[in-house]
C-alpha positions, 0 to 999 in steps of 0.5 A: 356700388350703385350706378346709373347704367345704359343697358342698351341705347335708346330713349331716356327710359332705358336708364337703369339703376344697377349694381356695378363693381367698385373702382379701385384707385391707382397709386396717383388716384383718389377714390371719391364717394359721390354726393352729386352728379351733374347732367350734361347733354353729352350724357344724352348723346351717350345714351343714344349711342352717339357719343361713346366714352374714350377707350378704357373709360367706364361705360357708366355715363356722367362727366362730373362729380362732387363728393368726399375722398374715401380712399387715396392711392399709395402715391397721393400727396395732395388729398386725404380721406375726408377732403371735399372735392369736385371735378370732371371725368371722361365717364363714370360720373353717374355712380356712387364712387369714382376714381380720378387722378389726384391732379384733376380733383378740385377742392370744394369751397368751404361751407358750400353744399356738395349738391351745389358743388355738383353743378360746377365742374363741367360747365364752369371749366368748359366755359373758363377753358373755351372763353378765356384760356383758348379764346382769350376774352379780356376786359372791355370785350363783348362775349356772345353766348348762344343757348345762354340759358344752358349750364355752360351759358349761365356759367360763361355769362358770370365769368365774363362779367367777373372779368369786366366783359360785356355779355350778349346772349341768345335763346329761343325762350323769352323766359330764359332771356328774362332769367338771364337778364336778372342774372346779369346778362347785358343784352338778350336776343331771341335766337329765332329772330334777326339776332345778328342786327342786335349783336351789331347794334349792341357792340356799336357796329363792331360785332362780338369779340368772342362767340361761344357757340353752344348750338352749332350748324344753324348759327354758323353763317350768322356767326360769321356776320356777327363776329368782330374783326379779329374775333374768335368763334369757339364751338362747344356744342352742336345740338342744332346740327354739326354741318353747315356751309361757311363763307371763307371770304367773310372769315378772311376779311374779318381775320377771325378764328373759328375753332372747336373744343371738348374736354372729355377726350383730353389726357390727364396732363391737360385736364390737370393743367386746367384744374390747377388754373381753375382752382386758382382763378375761378374757385375764389369767385364762388367764395366771394359770391361773384360766381353763383352756380345756377341750379335748375332742378335736383333729382334723386338718382332714382329719377335719372330718367326724368332728369334726362327728359327735362333736359331733352325738352329744353326746359332747364335754365342752368344745371340739372343735378342728380343726388346720391345717398338715401335716395338710392335705398328709399327710391326718393330724395328725402332731403330735397327741401333741405337741399333747395334751401341750401341752393337758395342760400348760395344763389341769393344776392 
């Protein structure tokens, strides 16, 4: 099969489309023919040698997929060939085929294009797990999302609004704040300015009940001033840096919780539990239209370099998706216009 590989660590240009051995499903695994692979910042870090896959996991980058079940292991009972599924993987997402434990796969909503589905798993599952399963956001509370224009950021805003929470977001790019507002963000704040005051004002002096931090170190001190008494501050990404000082007295005085989370390193049992809850609680939102995947750009896999460059330049608002199929042989995405029309259908209204 074809896969996007990293022959050696470096800039985006090191990415290559190459032939690798097809994976074979174990008894409880399904083999999925991939239609779309989402691009994530973790992929950029892996390409630079800064975020290696867990031991025993494919060296091929990519943390999510959407496609069609092609083959099932001998003990699989949940899926059959032809079923449309999506999900997260610890590695190997940038390939024509992936194998996953049957419990980790999630069904794609009926009628949804697989390219659209490719923009869902990593960002929506990350946001759902961090904001609700761990931080316990509830209706009436305020959620502060840093880097609100990112894939996880746009997903978190939608999930919070669906749950009846108030949303506040930061970005250093005014255009992204405008697009987030059009998407339903209640309050947008410039991340390069005095956003703490804006958070305090927007919450009537209380502060944010939950902070979803997708920036890291540079915002740590200000987050301590913006979190509410009894608030929860969860760190999901650190592109701005992983080190900073913290005022423990402020943390104690607010009786706040500060913790971090990742999905990649979790075992099958944990990922299966998340997939089960996600399928029951979140996927229906895509069916009823309250949740709409935000796709920034679709690239054929032959242009994976350009996809990485766009994300590294922070140009994207929402998800960047790689698509497979004819693009591998032709060197171009012959169906881009059709795909974008389908995306427009799912993202309208």
